[in-house]
C-alpha positions as CSV (number, residue, x, y, z in Angstrom):
1,M,87.2,111.1,137.6
2,F,88.2,110.7,134.0
3,L,85.6,109.3,131.7
4,G,85.0,108.9,128.0
5,T,86.9,108.5,124.7
6,S,87.9,111.2,122.2
7,N,89.8,111.3,119.0
8,H,92.9,113.5,118.7
9,S,95.8,114.0,116.4
10,V,99.5,113.9,117.4
11,D,101.3,116.7,115.6
12,S,104.7,116.4,113.9
13,K,106.4,117.6,117.2
14,G,104.7,114.9,119.2
15,R,102.1,117.1,120.9
16,I,98.5,116.2,121.6
17,V,95.6,118.3,122.9
18,L,94.0,116.8,125.9
19,P,90.3,117.5,126.5
20,A,89.8,120.8,128.5
21,K,87.8,118.9,131.2
22,F,90.8,116.5,131.7
23,R,93.3,119.4,131.8
24,E,91.2,121.1,134.5
25,E,91.2,118.0,136.6
26,L,94.9,117.3,136.1
27,G,96.1,120.8,137.1
28,D,98.9,122.9,135.7
29,T,101.6,120.1,136.0
30,F,101.1,116.4,135.7
31,Y,102.8,113.2,134.7
32,I,102.9,110.9,131.7
33,A,104.5,107.4,131.6
34,Q,104.3,104.0,130.0
35,G,101.0,102.2,130.4
36,F,100.8,99.4,132.9
37,G,100.8,96.2,130.9
38,S,99.3,98.0,127.9
39,P,101.0,99.6,124.9
40,C,99.8,103.1,125.6
41,V,100.9,106.3,127.4
42,Q,99.2,107.0,130.7
43,V,98.6,110.5,132.1
44,M,97.9,111.2,135.7
45,S,97.8,114.0,138.2
46,A,100.8,114.7,140.5
47,E,98.8,113.3,143.4
48,Q,98.0,110.1,141.6
49,F,101.7,109.8,140.5
50,E,102.9,110.2,144.0
51,R,100.4,107.6,145.3
52,I,101.6,105.1,142.7
53,T,105.3,105.7,143.4
54,K,104.7,105.3,147.1
55,N,102.8,102.0,146.5
56,I,105.7,100.8,144.4
57,M,108.1,101.5,147.2
58,D,106.0,99.4,149.5
59,L,106.4,96.3,147.3
60,P,109.2,93.7,147.8
61,A,112.5,95.1,146.4
62,D,112.6,93.0,143.2
63,K,109.0,93.9,142.2
64,A,109.5,97.5,143.1
65,R,112.6,97.7,140.9
66,A,110.8,96.1,138.0
67,L,108.0,98.7,138.3
68,Q,110.5,101.6,138.7
69,Y,112.1,100.6,135.4
70,A,108.8,100.3,133.6
71,F,107.0,103.3,135.2
72,T,109.1,105.7,137.2
73,A,112.1,105.7,134.8
74,T,109.8,106.4,131.8
75,A,107.8,109.2,133.5
76,A,107.9,112.8,132.5
77,E,106.5,115.9,134.3
78,V,104.5,117.9,131.7
79,S,102.5,121.1,131.5
80,P,100.1,122.0,128.6
81,N,101.1,125.0,126.5
82,A,98.7,128.0,125.8
83,S,96.9,125.9,123.2
84,G,96.3,123.0,125.6
85,R,98.9,120.8,123.9
86,V,101.1,118.4,125.8
87,M,104.5,117.2,124.5
88,I,104.8,113.4,124.6
89,P,108.5,112.5,124.8
90,Q,109.7,110.5,121.8
91,S,110.5,107.4,123.9
92,L,106.9,107.2,125.0
93,R,105.6,107.8,121.5
94,R,107.7,105.0,120.3
95,F,106.6,102.7,123.1
96,A,102.9,103.3,122.3
97,D,103.5,103.5,118.5
98,L,101.8,107.0,118.5
99,K,101.9,108.5,115.1
100,D,99.0,110.6,113.7
101,E,95.6,109.4,115.0
102,A,95.2,108.8,118.8
103,L,92.5,108.1,121.2
104,V,92.4,109.7,124.6
105,L,90.6,107.5,127.1
106,G,89.3,108.5,130.5
107,M,90.2,105.6,132.9
108,D,88.8,106.7,136.2
109,T,92.0,107.9,138.1
110,R,94.1,108.2,135.0
111,I,94.0,108.9,131.2
112,E,95.4,106.6,128.5
113,I,96.6,107.7,125.1
114,W,96.5,105.0,122.4
115,D,97.4,104.8,118.8
116,K,93.9,104.4,117.3
117,S,94.5,101.2,115.2
118,R,96.5,99.6,118.1
119,Y,93.6,100.2,120.5
120,E,91.1,98.7,118.1
121,A,93.3,95.6,117.7
122,Y,93.8,95.4,121.5
123,T,90.1,95.6,122.3
124,E,89.3,93.1,119.6
125,S,91.8,90.6,120.9
126,N,90.3,90.9,124.4
127,R,86.6,90.3,123.5
128,D,86.5,87.0,125.3
129,L,88.1,88.5,128.5
130,L,85.5,91.3,128.4
131,S,82.6,88.7,128.1
132,E,84.0,86.8,131.1
133,A,84.4,90.0,133.1
134,V,80.8,91.1,132.4
135,T,79.4,87.8,133.5
136,M,81.2,88.2,136.9
137,M,79.7,91.7,137.5
138,K,76.8,92.2,139.9
139,F,74.4,94.7,138.4
């Protein structure tokens, strides 16, 4: 399970260091792709990627195709280098507007990488939705 938030920098070559605990859980090779409905890059294990692509194929054809364009076609298989850095393809950096400062978020079964200022604006714009969601929770 991926938990927590950490600050990281994206270097001039588009590489980012993922937390060691996350890298251990992801394994030697994993996948990155566009976020689902969020302007971020998502990172997941090979097993999680395969589970999602299988679920996509179980959808009606038009919906499956839409998700394939947004998810499968944007995905890249990656491996960290000896320093633990992962290369984020330019197309994904552009999609998520990743430049210098990034946040790496543990999101249970996946990781999200956000431009720091974009994440702050996104969470601020969703404060009302968060309040509604909390009131629906059973603690």
